[in-house]
Each structure stands twice: as structure tokens, then as C-alpha cells.
C-alpha positions in Angstrom: -20.0 -28.1 9.1 -19.5 -24.9 8.1 -18.5 -24.1 4.5 -16.4 -21.3 3.5 -15.7 -19.4 0.3 -12.5 -17.8 0.0 -12.3 -15.1 -3.0 -9.1 -13.7 -4.2 -7.4 -17.2 -3.1 -4.1 -16.6 -5.1 -3.4 -13.4 -3.2 -1.0 -13.0 -0.5 -3.8 -12.9 2.1 -5.8 -15.6 -0.1 -3.0 -18.2 0.2 -2.4 -17.5 4.1 -6.2 -17.9 4.5 -6.2 -21.3 3.2 -3.5 -22.4 5.2 -5.4 -21.0 8.3 -8.8 -22.8 7.4 -6.7 -26.1 6.2 -8.7 -29.2 7.3 -12.1 -27.7 7.1 -14.9 -27.3 4.3 -13.2 -24.5 1.8 -13.7 -23.5 -1.8 -11.1 -21.0 -2.6 -11.4 -19.2 -6.0 -8.7 -16.8 -7.5 -9.8 -14.0 -10.2 -10.1 -16.5 -13.2 -12.4 -19.2 -11.2 -14.7 -15.9 -9.8 -15.4 -12.6 -11.6 -16.6 -10.9 -8.4 -17.7 -7.8 -10.7 -20.4 -10.5 -12.3 -23.4 -10.8 -9.9 -25.0 -14.0 -11.7 -21.4 -15.7 -11.4 -21.1 -14.5 -7.7 -24.7 -15.8 -6.8 -23.9 -19.3 -8.2 -20.6 -19.6 -6.4 -21.8 -18.3 -2.7 -24.5 -21.0 -2.9 -24.1 -23.7 -0.6 -21.7 -21.7 1.5 -22.3 -20.3 5.2 -19.4 -17.9 5.0 -17.6 -16.0 2.2 -14.4 -14.3 2.9 -13.6 -11.7 0.5 -10.0 -11.1 -0.3 -10.0 -10.1 -3.7 -9.3 -6.5 -4.2 -7.7 -4.2 -6.8 -4.3 -3.3 -4.8 -2.6 -0.9 -7.2 -2.9 2.1 -5.3 -1.0 4.2 -7.7 -2.4 2.8 -10.9 -5.9 3.4 -9.1 -5.6 7.0 -9.5 -5.7 6.8 -13.5 -7.9 3.5 -13.3 -10.9 4.6 -10.8 -13.5 2.7 -12.6 -11.6 -0.6 -12.7 -10.6 -0.1 -9.4 -14.2 0.5 -8.4 -15.7 -2.8 -10.4 -13.5 -5.0 -8.1 -13.2 -3.1 -4.7 -16.9 -1.9 -4.7 -18.9 -3.6 -7.0 -17.3 -6.8 -6.2 -18.0 -6.3 -2.6 -21.6 -5.3 -3.0 -22.3 -8.4 -5.2 -20.8 -10.9 -2.4 -22.7 -8.8 0.2 -25.9 -9.4 -2.0 -25.5 -13.2 -2.5 -24.3 -14.1 1.0 -27.8 -12.1 2.2 -29.8 -14.0 0.0 -28.6 -17.5 1.3 -27.9 -16.1 5.2 -24.1 -16.4 4.8 -21.8 -14.2 6.7 -19.7 -12.1 4.7 -16.2 -11.2 5.9 -15.2 -8.1 3.6 -11.4 -7.4 3.9 -10.8 -3.3 4.0 -8.0 -1.0 4.4 -6.4 1.9 6.7 -6.7 4.0 3.0 -10.4 4.7 4.2 -9.1 7.3 6.5 -7.3 10.7 5.2 -4.4 10.3 7.8 -5.0 13.4 9.6 -5.5 12.0 13.1 -2.9 11.7 16.1 -4.3 9.1 18.0 -5.5 5.4 16.7 -8.5 5.5 14.6 -11.3 4.0 15.9 -13.5 1.4 14.4 -16.3 4.1 14.5 -14.5 7.0 13.0 -16.2 8.2 9.7 -14.4 7.3 6.7 -12.8 9.9 4.6 -10.4 8.7 1.7 -8.1 10.7 0.2 -7.1 8.7 -2.7 -9.1 6.7 -5.6 -8.1 3.2 -3.8 -9.4 4.3 -0.8 -12.3 5.9 -2.5 -13.5 2.6 -3.7 -12.7 0.5 -0.9 -14.8 2.9 1.2 -17.6 2.3 -1.4 -16.9 -1.3 -0.6 -17.6 -0.9 3.0 -20.7 0.8 2.4 -22.1 -1.3 0.1 -21.5 -4.4 2.0 -22.9 -3.2 4.9 -26.1 -2.1 3.4 -26.7 -5.2 1.5 -25.8 -7.3 4.2 -25.9 -5.6 7.5 -26.8 -8.5 9.7 -24.1 -10.5 8.4 -21.2 -8.6 7.4 -17.9 -8.2 9.1 -15.6 -5.3 7.8 -11.9 -6.2 8.7 -9.8 -3.2 8.0 -6.1 -4.0 7.9 -2.6 -2.0 6.6 0.9 -2.5 5.5 0.5 -6.3 4.7 3.4 -8.3 4.2 3.9 -12.3 3.7 5.2 -15.0 1.4 2.4 -15.4 -1.1 3.1 -12.0 -3.1 4.9 -8.7 -3.7 5.3 -6.4 -0.8 7.5 -4.0 1.0 9.4 -6.5 3.2 10.1 -8.7 -0.1 11.3 -5.3 -2.0 13.6 -4.1 1.0 15.1 -7.6 0.9 15.5 -7.4 -3.0 17.2 -3.8 -2.5 19.4 -5.3 -0.1 20.8 -7.5 -2.3 21.7 -5.1 -4.7 22.3 -1.5 -3.0 24.9 -0.9 -0.3 22.0 1.6 1.2 18.1 2.0 0.9 16.4 5.2 1.5 12.8 5.0 3.2 10.7 7.5 4.4 10.1 8.3 8.0 7.1 10.4 8.4 4.4 8.0 7.8 3.0 6.3 10.3 1.2 2.7 10.2 1.3 -0.9 11.6 2.9 -3.4 9.5 0.8 -6.4 9.5 1.6 -10.2 8.5 -0.7 -11.7 6.4 -0.2 -15.0 8.4 -1.4 -13.5 11.8 -4.2 -11.8 10.1 -5.8 -14.8 8.5 -5.3 -16.6 11.7 -7.4 -13.3 13.6 -10.1 -14.1 11.0 -10.4 -17.5 11.7 -10.7 -16.4 15.3 -13.3 -13.8 14.7 -15.6 -16.2 12.7 -15.0 -19.0 15.4 -16.2 -17.1 18.3 -19.3 -16.1 16.5 -18.7 -12.3 17.0 -20.9 -9.6 16.5 -21.0 -8.4 12.7 -19.5 -4.8 12.5 -16.0 -3.2 11.8 -12.6 -4.6 13.0 -9.4 -3.6 13.1 -6.9 -6.2 11.9 -3.4 -5.1 12.0 -0.4 -5.9 14.2 -0.1 -3.6 17.5 2.2 -0.8 18.1 3.1 1.5 15.2 6.0 2.3 13.0 7.2 4.3 10.2 8.1 2.6 7.1 12.0 3.6 8.0 11.3 1.5 11.4 9.7 -1.1 9.6 12.5 -1.2 7.1 15.5 -1.3 9.7 13.7 -4.1 11.7 13.2 -6.2 8.4 17.2 -5.7 7.7 18.1 -6.7 11.6 15.8 -9.8 11.7 17.5 -11.2 8.4 21.0 -10.2 9.9 21.6 -7.1 8.0 23.2 -4.0 9.2 20.3 -1.8 10.1 22.5 1.1 9.4 22.2 0.6 5.6 18.4 2.0 5.9 18.7 5.7 5.6 15.6 8.3 6.0 14.1 10.8 3.6 10.5 12.1 3.7 7.4 11.7 1.5 8.1 15.3 0.2 11.3 13.7 -1.8 9.1 10.5 -2.8 6.2 11.9 -4.5 3.7 9.4 -5.9 0.6 9.0 -7.9 -1.7 8.4 -4.9 -1.6 10.3 -1.4 -0.9 8.3 1.3 -2.2 9.0 4.7 0.5 10.5 6.9 -1.0 8.4 10.0 -2.6 5.0 9.7 -2.5 3.6 13.3 -5.7 1.8 13.9 -7.6 1.0 17.4 -8.6 -2.4 18.2 -11.4 -1.7 20.6 -13.7 -4.1 18.9 -11.6 -7.0 19.7 -12.3 -6.5 23.5 -15.9 -6.2 22.8 -15.8 -9.5 21.2 -13.7 -11.4 23.7 -11.0 -11.9 21.5 -7.3 -10.5 22.0 -5.8 -8.0 19.3 -2.9 -9.1 17.3 0.2 -9.2 18.7 3.1 -6.4 18.4 4.3 -5.8 14.8 8.1 -6.6 15.7 7.3 -10.2 17.2 5.1 -10.7 14.2 8.1 -9.8 12.0 10.5 -12.0 13.9 7.9 -14.9 13.5 7.2 -14.3 9.9 11.0 -14.6 9.2 11.1 -17.7 11.3 8.4 -19.3 9.1 10.3 -18.6 5.9 7.9 -15.7 4.8 10.9 -13.1 4.5 12.8 -14.9 1.5 14.6 -12.6 -0.8 12.4 -12.8 -3.9 14.3 -11.1 -7.1 10.9 -10.8 -9.2 9.5 -8.2 -6.6 
């Protein structure tokens, strides 16, 4: 029986991974249970497992601009440690990564083979995590890039929109950044399918298909929750300056799935409706 280790188990994706792997031999560790920045601790945790899924990450994108060393420890050193440990025991590693490894200058979906060129501290640390993981465990590492995540188990854009809807007549959302809203429930199931198919190691883009602006995403969140989409108004990123630069274009291509004989993830609008039906879009006043 395959034995799985999930790191970052308390996070939004980590929680959905545990649901997706229900009924299997799974060890799920949060950051208290496993410090991924400590190689000896990581080695001890990985022993006895056949697959390691690294959902641990420093995800505070803006904070990373002034705390890049801290972000690097988790996103790069942590990934490297897990890859070293996985290689030593012959285990597979799924390293969850991000669209932020790209600069956002493209005008068509990024292929999996596109060279990394991050423009933020967070992106740099995740890009280095990819590089180090592939170098340490080249025959057993899967880089699974995703983007614009939302789900039931943590703070995210969708929950923020619903919280604001409860307290504001209108919300203003940027319309000049394009990406792919992705439900962590779908992402977790895609990772299960990837591993069950015994697909070749390499880079896979795991986002719900299609594309949207943050404005499009927000209006659809309102719609599926029975709220008036006209309450969402548009603004531009120039009017909403943040410490970390964001890619203007974060749409990822999905060609690697076809090569593996696996269907890419469904359209983001269908996924959002399914997430709502599953109770993953509840208003959370603490977000």
C-alpha cells in the first residue's frame, strides 16, 4: 500500500488533500508537526513514505518583499530538504508551486517549459524551490504550479469578497490582471489523479481552465451566491498599489496533462459553482 506524507496539512490545500486521499495511508503534518526548514527533522518524517506532497508554503506575498529570507527558508530550503529526503528513500515528491514564477508579460498561456522569470520576492523563493527540488530529486519530482486558490479551509479572495458584500454596498476590483481562479478541492483531486496514473515526473500546470480578471472572478462569486453582480465595480492595478508586483497575465497552459493521458481541470466557472454547492464559499467574518 502506498504511504503518503502531506506537509502543510493545516492549510487550505492541505485540508482538501486530506479529504482527497481519505481512506489511504496518510500522514498529515502541519508546520508545528514538521519544520520543513530543518533537514534532519524532514529526513525523519519522510522515512516510511512513498509519496511526499509539499503543501507547506510562505504565502504572504506582500510580506515576502520585506521578509524574503523567511519566505526563502520555507519555499526554497523547505522544498530542497523534502526533495533530498525523498530521493534518499526513493519516494516521489509533489512540490506545489505558483504562477508567480513567471513575469506576467505573456499574451498567451504559459507552457510548462517556459523559463522562470519571477518579479516578486515570493515568486523568487518559489522559483528557487522548484529548481532545488528538481536538482535534488530529478527522477521523482512533480512540480505542480497553480494559481488564484480559494477553498473552505483558509483565507482567500472569494471569502474576502463575501465578507465585503456583507458590509459594503459595492466592492471595487481590478480588471487588468488575468489568471485562473482555482478551487483547492479540484486541485487536490487532480494531484491524486496525477499520482494514481503514475505519470512521468516533471512540470504540470494545475489550474481550473479558462481565464478571468479579478473583476470577472468577483462578479461570478456574487452571482453564484445570489448577490447582485452589479455591486462589483472595476478599478485598475494602478489605483491599487501593493508592496509586491503581480503578474499582469497568469494564465497557464495545460499541455502536460494530455501527454500524461489525464484530462485538465474543468472550467473555473463550473468549479466555482461546484465549490458553492459543496459549501466552500461560506461568508467568514474573520477573513
